[in-house]
Phi, psi and omega in degrees: 000324180296321179294317179300318177299320180295314178296322179297316179291329182296324182275354178057078186302326179297319177299321180291325176297322177294323176297317178299314181296318179298318179294320177298316179299317180300317179291324178295316181299321183270000177071033184251021187271010182291322183245123183288338185296312176300325179295314180296316179298324178288321187286319187305310179300318181294321177296317179295320178297316179296316179297318178298312182296316179298317182291317179297322178300314179294323180295313182289334182261018186305316181290316180298321184291342175300331178261315188276320184219068185294347181279350183290160191304319184283306179295334180280349178092002178296324179230145173275164177299322180296316179296316180296319182297315179299317179298319181293319178299317179297315179299317180298318179295316179295321179298317179298313180298323183291345179300336180284357173291336184283149187280324185258148178294328179297315179299317181296316180296314180297320179298315180294323174300319177299320178297317178294318179298322178299321178291312181298324178301308184287330181282324188219308195289340180294344179277353186249129183303139175070312183301312178299318179298321181292321179299312179299317182294320178296316180295327179294335180280357188302323178304330180264318183296312182292324178293322177299321177293322181296319182268352177075027180204135176257006188304314181268349188245359181297322181293311176301324178297310180298317179300315181300317182291309184292316180299318182284336169299317178295314181296319179295325177295319177296316178296322177298321178293322178299320184260014191302315184298317179290318180299317181296320180298327182262010173083017178282128181259072183272175185306317181302334178297327183262327187263332186076174184297313181291322179297322177298320180293321176296318179299314179296319179298319178298318179295321178294325176296318176301319179297322177297316179297314181292331176294320178295317179297318179297321178298320182288325190259315188232334183238071188280055178241127183300323181297326178296310183296316180297314182296310182293321179298318178300317180301311184293319179294317181297318178296323177298317179295317179297322180304322182272334182276328184278123181273335181269117178288338175295315178292322180295323177298320178295318179301313181296325180294311184285336177290344176302323180294319179293322178296315178298323176297324176297323175299319178299317179299325182281315191248350187230328186274000000 
């Protein structure tokens, strides 16, 4: 049972639940929720990719996590490196095979590129400021980006795609600040090394301002509901205020994680409800 618990924690189930919700929101916005089979076929590859990426991240950061996140499965001793590696290889193989669930060749190619980027991120790019953050943010947009490719239109999904990328750029910057001391010790050249604590807050605030601007554009062009604009504007302004009021980046990181659910709910208000 302890091993099962370790594998379960390795894939980060809360993150996977957010992926499920994001995919559901994407299908609701595009009006494709009538038949569950296409939804399941669309969801399985993304879930496998997320589980693979989360597990590989913990495997590659095993030494760093002894200091930054000692409760995680590998540094806590729930799983050995060998056990985690075998599990990751299986997930990666299944993720690759599942790419053939997609209907279009473009979706399959982009998905496989995403799988490669997830590997490159953990092996090399996460140590480099912004590039690593952008890769993670791009992969986070997959529930919307891949569905847009599947249906051949970004008209209803351009806003969720942009939001996913920009919002997660902000969240990754906060996480980098949270882990800065451990990252610096292991030679990671993340954003806080160049921007400092105050600079990271200015950077996050700028990204939240961009999200506010794009929300207004989305209201004018594709989601003409007042409740959508009011709700999303409140979220971005409130997050901006919290960013400057909260002194603990660990607490701020938790806020940004759980606000992802509220952001996804905002997409529903705009395009489905």
